[in-house]
N, C-alpha and C positions, 0 to 999 in steps of 0.2 A: 420682354426679354432684354431689350435695349436698356430699359430703366434699371433692371436688376444688375446688368453689367456695369452701368454707370455708378450705381450705389456701391457695388463691390469695389470698383476703382477708387471711389472717394473714401471708403472705409480703409482700404489698404494704404492710401495716401496718408491718412491720419495715423495709422499704425507706424508707418515708416518715420513720420515726424516724431512721434512719442519715443521711438527707439533710438533716435539720433543721439540722445544723451544718456543712454543706458549703460555705457561703458566709461570707466574713468579715463582720464588723460594722464599719461605718465609724466613725471618730472624727476629730476635729480637736482637737488639744491641744498644749501647749507641752512641750518636753523640759526637762531640768534646766539647759540653757544659755539657755533663753528662746526657742528657735527653734520656730516653729509647724509642725506636721506634720499632713497630712490623709492618712489611710491610702489611701482610694480614688484620690486624685490620684497618689500614689506608685505604686500598683499599675497604674493606667491608663498611666503613663509607662513601663511595662515592668520595673519594679523588683520584686524579691522581698523580702519582709519576714519575718524570723524573730523571733518574740516569745518571750522567756523571762521568765516571772513568777517572782520569787524573794522570800524573806522579808526579808532575806538570811540564809542559814545555811550551815553546812558542807556538809550533804548537797545543798543547792540548788546549790552550786558544783560538786560532784562530778557531779551529773546534768545540769547545764546545759553543762558544758564540751564534751561531744560535739557539741552543736548549734552552739556557738560555733566549734569547730574545723571543722565542716562549712561554715559561712559563710566562714571564712578560706580554705578550700580553693578558693574561687572568686575570691579577690581579684586574681589575675593574669589568669585567663581571662575574667572578667566584672567589670572594675574599676567600682566605684561602682554596681553593679546589685543587690547582695545586702547588705541591712542587718540588723544584729543589734540588736534593741531589748531592753534590759534594763529590766524594769518591776517596780516594787514591787507586791507581791501585793495589798495592801489600802490603798494610799496612806497608810501610816502610818510610813514611814521617810524621814528627811531625804535630800535629793538628795546632799549631801556624803557621807553614809554609804554610799549606793548606789554612787556613783562610786568611792569608795575601796575598797569591797568588790569591785567588778569588777576594779580594778587589782590588788588583793591576790590575787585568785583567778585570775589569768592571763586575764582577759577585758577588756583595756584599750580595745579598738577597738569601742565600742558607742555607741549613742544611749540615754541613760538617761532614764527617765520616772518621775515620782512624780505620778500622775494617776488620778483615779477614772474617767476617760473610757475607759481601756483595761482592760476587764473580762475576766478569764479565764472567768467564768461564761457569757460569750457563746459559749464553745466547749465546752460540756458541763460535766462535773464539775470542780470546783477541785482542784488538786493542787500539791504542792511538790516540785520546781518543775513548771511546766507550760510546754511549748513547742509553738508552732504555726508552720507554714510557710505563708505566704500569697502568692499570685501570680496573674497574669493579669488581663486587663481584665474578666473575669467574676468576679473577687475570690474565687477558689477557695481552700479550705483543703486543702492538700496533705499536711499532717502535723499530728497532734494527739495529743500524748502527755503523760502525767504521770509524775513521779518516775523510778524505775529503768527504766522502759520507753523512756526517751529514749536513742537510740543514734546514733552517727556515720553509719553506713551508711543508716539510715532517713531521717535528716535530709538527708544529702547527695543521696540519690535524689530526695527530695521537692523539693529546691531545683532539681535538674536538670530535673525535670518542670515546675516552675513557670517556669523560664527558657525552656523550649520551648513554653510556652503561646502560642497565636496572639494577636497584637495585635488590638485593635478595628479596624474598617475605617478610621476616621478616622486612627488612628495609623499604619496601614500606608501610607496615601496620603501622610501627612506625611513618613514616613521615606523614601519613594521620591522625594519632591520635594527633600528636604534632603540 
């Protein structure tokens, strides 16, 4: 009996650790065009946000491209609902450099940020690149991968799950009225 209680305690400890990063961290910051974005407002509106932190570097492009392609795969079926945020890893690369890097590496349709307010450490271990998929009015993290573990199918599946997340009651009522 003591061993079962200990095993249950250890199991619950691991559950609480894995849930620690299950919710997005809010931010309000300007993108490289000077437009202000609030993460929770965007998620509450039913949007899905895919964030890719990059250095920028060659391997960052290689491993970020599957997530970018997954976002683009929803452009027809869910127009303007899935956004790709290209974010400088540690806020030390100029916006023009980031924008040009995205274009050069076949990721031209993104919202680019150079901001200390969007921290990859809020989602566990840093990694180059790091990609998260965020969605739902409960601000859930549906995908959280670093470097070579980023893949198209995983990101696309996470985006689908995030798009299927129920809206908050207030948004459901507003959508029925509108």
